[in-house]
C-alpha positions as CSV (number, residue, x, y, z in Angstrom):
1,M,-0.9,-11.4,-21.4
2,K,-1.6,-13.1,-18.1
3,K,-5.1,-14.4,-17.5
4,F,-7.0,-16.4,-15.0
5,K,-7.2,-20.1,-15.9
6,K,-10.0,-20.7,-13.4
7,M,-11.5,-19.1,-10.4
8,M,-11.8,-20.4,-6.8
9,S,-14.3,-19.3,-4.3
10,A,-11.4,-18.0,-2.1
11,F,-10.9,-15.2,-4.5
12,G,-14.5,-14.0,-4.0
13,L,-14.4,-12.7,-7.5
14,A,-17.4,-14.5,-9.0
15,L,-16.1,-13.9,-12.5
16,A,-17.0,-17.2,-14.1
17,S,-19.0,-15.5,-16.9
18,L,-16.4,-12.8,-17.6
19,A,-13.7,-12.8,-20.2
20,V,-10.4,-12.2,-18.5
21,V,-7.8,-11.5,-21.1
22,A,-6.6,-7.9,-20.8
23,C,-7.1,-5.9,-23.9
24,S,-4.6,-3.4,-25.3
25,S,-5.5,0.3,-25.5
26,G,-5.9,0.1,-29.2
27,N,-8.7,-2.5,-28.9
28,N,-10.5,-1.0,-26.0
29,E,-14.0,0.1,-27.1
30,Q,-14.0,2.8,-24.4
31,A,-10.7,4.5,-25.4
32,S,-10.6,8.0,-24.1
33,K,-11.5,11.1,-26.0
34,S,-9.2,13.9,-25.1
35,A,-10.8,16.7,-23.1
36,D,-10.1,19.4,-25.7
37,K,-12.3,17.7,-28.4
38,G,-15.5,19.1,-26.9
39,E,-17.3,20.0,-23.7
40,L,-17.1,17.4,-21.0
41,S,-20.4,15.8,-20.1
42,G,-21.6,12.9,-18.0
43,E,-21.9,11.5,-14.5
44,I,-19.0,9.4,-13.0
45,V,-18.6,7.6,-9.7
46,M,-15.3,7.7,-7.9
47,W,-14.3,5.3,-5.2
48,H,-11.4,6.1,-2.9
49,S,-10.1,5.0,0.4
50,F,-9.1,8.3,1.9
51,T,-11.2,8.0,5.0
52,Q,-9.4,10.6,7.0
53,G,-11.0,14.0,7.0
54,P,-8.4,16.3,5.4
55,R,-7.8,14.0,2.4
56,L,-11.4,13.2,1.9
57,E,-12.2,16.9,2.0
58,S,-9.4,17.7,-0.4
59,I,-10.7,15.3,-3.0
60,Q,-14.3,16.5,-2.6
61,K,-13.2,20.1,-3.0
62,S,-11.4,19.3,-6.2
63,A,-14.5,17.4,-7.5
64,D,-16.7,20.4,-6.6
65,E,-14.5,22.8,-8.4
66,F,-14.1,20.5,-11.4
67,M,-17.9,20.4,-11.6
68,E,-18.1,24.2,-11.4
69,E,-15.7,24.4,-14.4
70,N,-17.6,21.7,-16.3
71,P,-21.3,22.2,-15.5
72,K,-22.4,19.2,-17.5
73,V,-20.3,16.9,-15.4
74,K,-21.4,15.2,-12.1
75,I,-19.0,13.4,-9.9
76,K,-20.3,11.2,-7.1
77,I,-17.7,10.1,-4.5
78,E,-18.0,7.1,-2.4
79,T,-15.4,6.2,0.3
80,F,-14.4,2.7,1.5
81,S,-11.6,1.4,3.7
82,W,-8.8,-0.4,1.8
83,N,-10.1,-3.8,2.9
84,D,-13.7,-3.0,2.1
85,F,-12.6,-1.7,-1.3
86,Y,-11.0,-5.0,-2.3
87,T,-14.2,-6.9,-1.3
88,K,-16.4,-4.3,-3.1
89,W,-14.7,-4.4,-6.4
90,T,-14.0,-8.1,-6.5
91,T,-17.6,-9.0,-5.7
92,G,-19.0,-6.2,-7.9
93,L,-17.1,-6.9,-11.0
94,A,-19.3,-9.7,-12.2
95,N,-22.5,-7.5,-12.3
96,G,-20.8,-4.3,-13.3
97,N,-21.1,-2.7,-9.9
98,V,-17.8,-0.9,-10.2
99,P,-17.0,2.8,-10.4
100,D,-15.6,4.9,-13.2
101,I,-12.5,5.8,-11.4
102,S,-10.9,4.7,-8.2
103,T,-7.8,4.5,-6.1
104,A,-6.3,1.1,-5.4
105,L,-3.4,-0.6,-3.8
106,P,-0.4,-1.4,-6.1
107,N,-0.8,-5.2,-5.6
108,Q,-4.4,-5.1,-6.6
109,V,-3.9,-3.4,-10.0
110,M,-2.4,-6.6,-11.6
111,E,-5.5,-8.5,-10.5
112,M,-7.6,-5.7,-12.2
113,I,-5.6,-6.0,-15.4
114,N,-6.0,-9.8,-15.5
115,S,-9.7,-9.4,-14.9
116,D,-9.9,-7.1,-17.9
117,A,-11.5,-4.5,-15.5
118,I,-9.5,-1.4,-16.2
119,I,-8.2,0.5,-19.2
120,P,-4.7,1.8,-20.1
121,L,-3.9,5.4,-19.2
122,N,-1.0,6.2,-21.5
123,D,-2.6,9.3,-22.8
124,T,-3.4,10.6,-19.3
125,I,0.2,10.0,-18.2
126,E,1.5,11.7,-21.3
127,S,-0.7,14.7,-20.7
128,I,0.5,15.1,-17.1
129,G,4.1,14.4,-18.2
130,A,5.4,10.9,-18.3
131,D,8.9,12.0,-17.5
132,R,7.7,13.5,-14.2
133,F,6.7,10.1,-12.8
134,N,9.1,7.7,-11.2
135,E,9.6,5.0,-13.9
136,A,9.5,2.2,-11.3
137,A,6.1,3.4,-10.1
138,L,4.7,3.4,-13.7
139,N,6.1,0.0,-14.4
140,E,4.2,-1.5,-11.5
141,A,1.1,-1.4,-13.7
142,K,2.7,-1.7,-17.2
143,V,1.9,-4.6,-19.5
144,G,3.7,-4.4,-22.8
145,S,3.6,-0.7,-23.8
146,D,0.4,0.0,-21.8
147,M,0.3,1.6,-18.4
148,Y,-2.9,0.9,-16.4
149,S,-2.6,3.2,-13.4
150,V,-1.4,6.7,-12.5
151,P,0.6,7.0,-9.3
152,L,-1.1,9.6,-7.1
153,Y,1.4,9.7,-4.2
154,S,4.1,7.6,-2.6
155,H,5.1,6.5,0.8
156,A,7.3,3.7,2.4
157,Q,7.4,1.7,5.6
158,V,10.0,2.8,8.1
159,M,10.5,2.3,11.8
160,W,8.9,4.9,14.1
161,V,10.4,5.4,17.6
162,R,9.6,7.2,20.8
163,T,12.8,9.2,21.1
164,D,12.0,10.3,24.7
165,L,11.7,6.7,25.9
166,L,15.0,5.7,24.3
167,E,16.7,8.7,25.9
168,K,15.2,7.9,29.3
169,H,16.5,4.3,29.2
170,H,19.8,5.2,27.5
171,I,19.0,3.0,24.5
172,E,20.4,3.6,21.0
173,V,18.0,3.4,18.0
174,P,18.0,-0.3,17.0
175,K,19.8,-1.2,13.8
176,T,19.2,-5.0,14.0
177,W,16.3,-7.2,14.8
178,D,18.0,-8.5,17.8
179,E,18.6,-5.0,19.1
180,L,14.9,-4.2,18.5
181,Y,13.9,-7.2,20.5
182,E,16.2,-6.3,23.4
183,A,15.1,-2.6,23.3
184,S,11.4,-3.6,23.2
185,K,11.8,-5.8,26.2
186,K,13.4,-3.0,28.2
187,L,10.7,-0.5,27.2
188,S,7.8,-2.8,28.0
189,T,7.1,-1.0,31.3
190,D,5.0,1.7,32.8
191,G,1.9,0.9,30.7
192,V,3.9,1.0,27.4
193,Y,4.6,-2.1,25.2
194,G,7.9,-2.3,23.4
195,M,5.9,-2.8,20.2
196,S,2.8,-4.4,19.0
197,V,2.8,-7.3,16.5
198,P,-0.4,-7.2,14.5
199,L,-1.6,-10.6,13.2
200,G,-5.3,-10.2,12.5
201,T,-6.7,-12.3,9.6
202,N,-8.8,-9.4,8.2
203,D,-5.7,-7.4,7.1
204,L,-2.2,-7.9,5.6
205,M,-0.2,-6.8,8.6
206,A,1.4,-10.2,9.4
207,T,2.5,-10.5,5.8
208,R,3.9,-7.0,6.0
209,F,5.9,-7.7,9.2
210,L,7.3,-11.0,7.9
211,N,8.3,-9.2,4.6
212,F,10.2,-6.6,6.7
213,Y,12.4,-9.3,8.1
214,V,12.9,-11.3,4.9
215,R,13.5,-8.2,2.7
216,S,16.0,-6.7,5.2
217,A,18.3,-9.6,4.5
218,G,17.7,-9.4,0.7
219,G,15.1,-12.2,0.5
220,S,11.6,-12.3,-0.8
221,L,8.4,-14.0,0.1
222,L,8.1,-15.1,-3.5
223,T,10.7,-16.9,-5.5
224,K,11.8,-15.8,-9.0
225,D,9.3,-18.2,-10.5
226,L,6.5,-16.7,-8.3
227,K,6.1,-19.4,-5.8
228,A,5.5,-18.8,-2.1
229,D,8.6,-19.1,-0.1
230,L,7.8,-19.5,3.6
231,T,10.0,-22.5,4.4
232,S,13.4,-21.1,3.6
233,D,15.8,-20.7,6.5
234,L,15.4,-16.9,6.2
235,A,11.6,-17.0,6.2
236,Q,11.6,-19.4,9.1
237,E,13.9,-17.1,11.1
238,G,11.4,-14.3,10.4
239,I,8.4,-16.3,11.4
240,K,10.0,-17.4,14.7
241,Y,11.2,-13.8,15.4
242,W,7.7,-12.3,15.2
243,V,6.2,-15.1,17.3
244,K,8.8,-14.4,19.9
245,M,8.1,-10.7,19.7
246,Y,4.4,-11.3,20.0
247,N,4.9,-13.5,23.0
248,D,7.4,-11.3,24.9
249,V,6.6,-7.6,24.2
250,S,3.3,-7.3,22.4
251,P,-0.2,-6.9,23.8
252,K,-2.0,-10.2,23.4
253,D,-5.0,-8.5,21.7
254,S,-2.7,-7.7,18.7
255,L,-3.3,-11.3,17.6
256,N,-6.4,-9.9,16.0
257,F,-5.2,-6.3,15.2
258,N,-5.7,-4.7,11.8
259,V,-3.6,-1.7,10.6
260,L,-5.7,1.0,12.4
261,Q,-5.8,-0.8,15.7
262,Q,-2.0,-1.3,15.4
263,A,-1.3,2.3,14.6
264,T,-3.7,3.7,17.3
265,L,-1.5,2.2,20.0
266,F,1.5,4.3,18.8
267,Y,-0.8,7.3,18.3
268,Q,-1.8,7.1,21.9
269,G,1.8,6.6,23.2
270,K,1.3,3.0,24.2
271,T,4.0,1.5,22.1
272,A,7.7,2.5,21.9
273,F,8.3,1.2,18.3
274,D,6.1,0.7,15.3
275,F,6.4,0.3,11.5
276,N,4.5,2.6,9.3
277,S,4.8,5.5,6.8
278,G,4.7,9.2,7.5
279,F,1.0,8.9,8.2
280,H,2.1,8.4,11.8
281,V,2.7,12.1,12.1
282,G,-0.9,13.0,11.5
283,G,-2.1,10.2,13.8
284,V,0.0,11.3,16.7
285,E,-1.0,14.9,16.2
286,A,-4.6,14.0,16.3
287,N,-4.4,11.7,19.3
288,S,-1.4,12.8,21.4
289,P,-0.1,16.1,20.2
290,H,2.2,16.4,23.2
291,L,4.2,13.5,21.8
292,L,5.0,15.2,18.5
293,D,8.4,16.4,19.8
294,H,9.2,12.8,20.8
295,I,8.8,10.7,17.7
296,D,11.0,10.2,14.7
297,A,11.6,7.8,11.8
298,Y,14.6,5.5,11.2
299,P,15.4,2.8,8.7
300,I,14.0,-0.7,9.2
301,P,16.4,-2.9,11.1
302,K,18.5,-5.7,9.5
303,V,19.4,-9.2,10.5
304,K,23.0,-8.1,10.7
305,A,24.2,-4.5,11.0
306,S,26.7,-5.2,8.2
307,D,24.0,-6.4,5.8
308,K,23.5,-4.3,2.6
309,D,20.8,-1.7,2.8
310,Q,17.7,-3.1,1.1
311,G,14.5,-1.6,-0.3
312,I,11.7,-2.9,1.9
313,E,8.2,-1.8,1.1
314,T,7.3,1.2,-1.1
315,S,3.7,2.0,-1.9
316,N,3.0,4.1,-5.0
317,I,-0.8,4.6,-4.5
318,P,-2.4,4.7,-7.9
319,M,-5.6,5.7,-9.6
320,V,-7.3,3.6,-12.3
321,V,-10.2,4.0,-14.8
322,W,-12.6,1.2,-15.0
323,K,-13.5,-0.4,-18.3
324,N,-17.2,-0.3,-17.5
325,S,-17.1,3.5,-17.4
326,K,-19.5,5.2,-19.9
327,H,-17.5,8.4,-19.6
328,P,-13.8,7.5,-19.5
329,E,-12.9,10.9,-21.0
330,V,-14.5,12.6,-17.9
331,A,-12.7,10.3,-15.5
332,K,-9.3,10.9,-17.2
333,A,-9.9,14.7,-17.3
334,F,-10.6,14.6,-13.6
335,I,-7.4,12.7,-12.9
336,E,-5.4,15.3,-14.8
337,Y,-7.2,18.0,-12.8
338,L,-6.0,16.5,-9.5
339,Y,-2.4,17.0,-10.7
340,Q,-2.7,20.8,-11.3
341,E,-0.2,22.4,-9.1
342,E,-2.6,24.1,-6.7
343,N,-4.9,21.1,-6.4
344,Y,-2.0,18.7,-5.9
345,L,-0.3,20.8,-3.3
346,E,-3.5,21.1,-1.3
347,F,-4.0,17.3,-1.5
348,L,-0.4,16.6,-0.3
349,D,-0.8,19.1,2.5
350,A,-3.8,17.2,3.8
351,T,-1.2,14.7,5.1
352,P,2.3,16.2,5.1
353,V,5.1,13.7,5.4
354,G,2.5,10.9,5.0
355,M,1.9,11.5,1.3
356,L,5.0,12.3,-0.8
357,P,4.8,13.6,-4.4
358,A,4.5,11.0,-7.2
359,I,5.7,13.6,-9.7
360,S,8.8,15.7,-9.9
361,G,8.7,19.5,-9.6
362,I,6.6,19.6,-6.5
363,S,9.0,19.0,-3.6
364,D,11.2,22.0,-4.6
365,L,8.3,24.4,-4.6
366,P,8.4,27.0,-1.7
367,A,4.8,26.2,-0.8
368,Y,5.8,22.6,-0.3
369,K,8.9,23.3,1.7
370,E,7.4,25.9,3.9
371,N,4.8,23.6,5.4
372,E,5.5,23.6,9.2
373,T,5.0,19.8,9.6
374,R,7.4,19.0,6.9
375,Q,10.0,21.4,8.4
376,K,9.5,19.8,11.8
377,F,9.8,16.3,10.5
378,Q,12.5,16.9,7.9
379,H,14.6,14.0,9.1
380,A,11.7,11.6,9.0
381,E,10.8,12.7,5.5
382,E,14.4,12.2,4.4
383,V,14.4,8.6,5.8
384,I,11.1,7.9,4.0
385,L,12.2,9.4,0.7
386,E,15.3,7.1,0.8
387,A,13.1,4.1,1.5
388,V,10.7,5.0,-1.3
389,A,13.6,5.1,-3.8
390,K,14.8,1.6,-2.9
391,G,11.7,-0.4,-2.1
392,T,8.9,-2.1,-4.1
393,A,5.4,-3.2,-3.3
394,I,5.4,-6.4,-1.3
395,G,6.2,-9.3,-3.6
396,F,7.2,-7.1,-6.6
397,E,10.9,-7.7,-6.1
398,N,10.9,-9.8,-9.3
399,G,8.4,-7.6,-11.1
400,P,4.6,-7.0,-10.8
401,S,2.5,-10.1,-10.5
402,V,-1.0,-11.3,-9.7
403,Q,0.6,-13.7,-7.2
404,A,1.8,-10.9,-5.0
405,G,-1.7,-9.5,-4.8
406,L,-3.1,-12.8,-3.9
407,M,-0.5,-13.3,-1.2
408,L,-1.5,-10.0,0.4
409,N,-5.3,-10.2,-0.1
410,Q,-6.0,-13.8,0.9
411,H,-4.5,-13.5,4.4
412,V,-2.9,-17.0,4.3
413,I,0.2,-15.8,6.1
414,E,-2.0,-14.2,8.8
415,E,-3.8,-17.6,9.3
416,M,-0.4,-19.3,9.5
417,F,0.7,-17.0,12.5
418,Q,-2.7,-17.7,14.1
419,D,-2.2,-21.4,13.8
420,I,1.3,-21.2,15.4
421,I,0.3,-19.0,18.3
422,S,-3.2,-20.2,19.0
423,N,-2.8,-23.9,18.3
424,G,0.9,-24.4,19.1
425,T,1.6,-25.7,15.6
426,D,5.3,-26.0,14.7
427,P,6.4,-23.0,12.6
428,K,7.8,-25.2,9.9
429,E,4.7,-27.3,9.7
430,A,2.4,-24.3,9.7
431,A,4.6,-22.6,7.0
432,E,4.5,-25.7,4.8
433,K,0.7,-25.7,5.0
434,A,0.5,-22.0,4.2
435,E,3.0,-22.3,1.4
436,K,1.0,-25.1,-0.2
437,K,-2.2,-23.1,0.1
438,L,-0.7,-20.1,-1.5
439,N,0.9,-22.1,-4.3
440,D,-2.4,-23.9,-4.9
441,L,-4.0,-20.4,-5.3
442,F,-1.2,-19.4,-7.6
443,E,-1.8,-22.5,-9.7
444,T,-5.1,-20.9,-10.7
445,V,-3.2,-18.2,-12.6
446,A,-2.1,-19.2,-16.0
447,V,0.7,-17.1,-17.5
448,D,0.4,-16.6,-21.2
449,V,2.4,-14.1,-23.1
450,N,0.8,-12.9,-26.3
């Protein structure tokens, strides 16, 4: 098993007193009792990051109905943004201030496993139907024969475009990064930016954008031996490309943008291009419904049009059960409840096109197909589904790793871009410093296979 060799303050984990070797399901003292062995009883806390109204309401509704069916169960739900969630669990782990059940980002689950913070969910997955899940999604949190998370939904990053602006200026949908640059320059007019390049140090967006470029040419931000790779010719091309895009077509405030600030510009019709998942549909509908007829999704550009199609970034958003839970059987039963057909459809319908089923047998249901938003954005969903099938979580190209999570969550690449743009540091020099900083962080992770 992988384990932490030592901890640095940069992690913010404060785990010095914790044992950090992940245990197998057979040794876990809190192994689940199946729900059919008796009446469920106990109070659990769920943390999730579904801050938007419809998704939040759907989860709460399922919790309320689950409690009605199990009167001795109480579920308390707390909501945190994705960034706040990472801080919350890493700082709370040392004193046990973690929930019973939570959502997570795929890259965080390996950190949780290596911190011995969560328990295997093989029995829950089998109960739902292991063959219904995408094997790649399950493998993102698999250690040995144990699977530590249950994928709740999937989505992938694609390129969103304002089709009306392209038509007005007689511009084809860009297929290469150079074409995107030229199109963005032409469309930076009349109060619209070609696109925004988000580089804020409180989010992972600069890492995401650099990964787009590198992955589109078949590269990775991590080498096969899990070292940071920011000084390769390809990575350097990508860094210089996004600096050029920022300087030439992006609002200067985007130097400090997080994901919501970035997306809001597209929602409001102030950018012609953006990268995101199908969640953009709901964002535009809420902010600028008159633009719904003028947006669509297309594959992420490539360095060369002739380059092989690559999987870029797929997110299989999981749920986990925490080892500190006093009632893991209740937590697992509630997870299973969320996958009951009626509950699951209602949850997916909270953000159609944005959340795609993580299990088979859903997308073929008439109730799923008949959703008006899915029908309207059928092309976009097809593009996203194709991207989901090909991509991985950032840095998982060579398999799940703690290093990938650290690369995303420590914001070193974001600091690198800030250094280049704000201080005029040479891209190669800045990349060398960032690469060393990341690899020094990675050195704190010892890899032992038991």
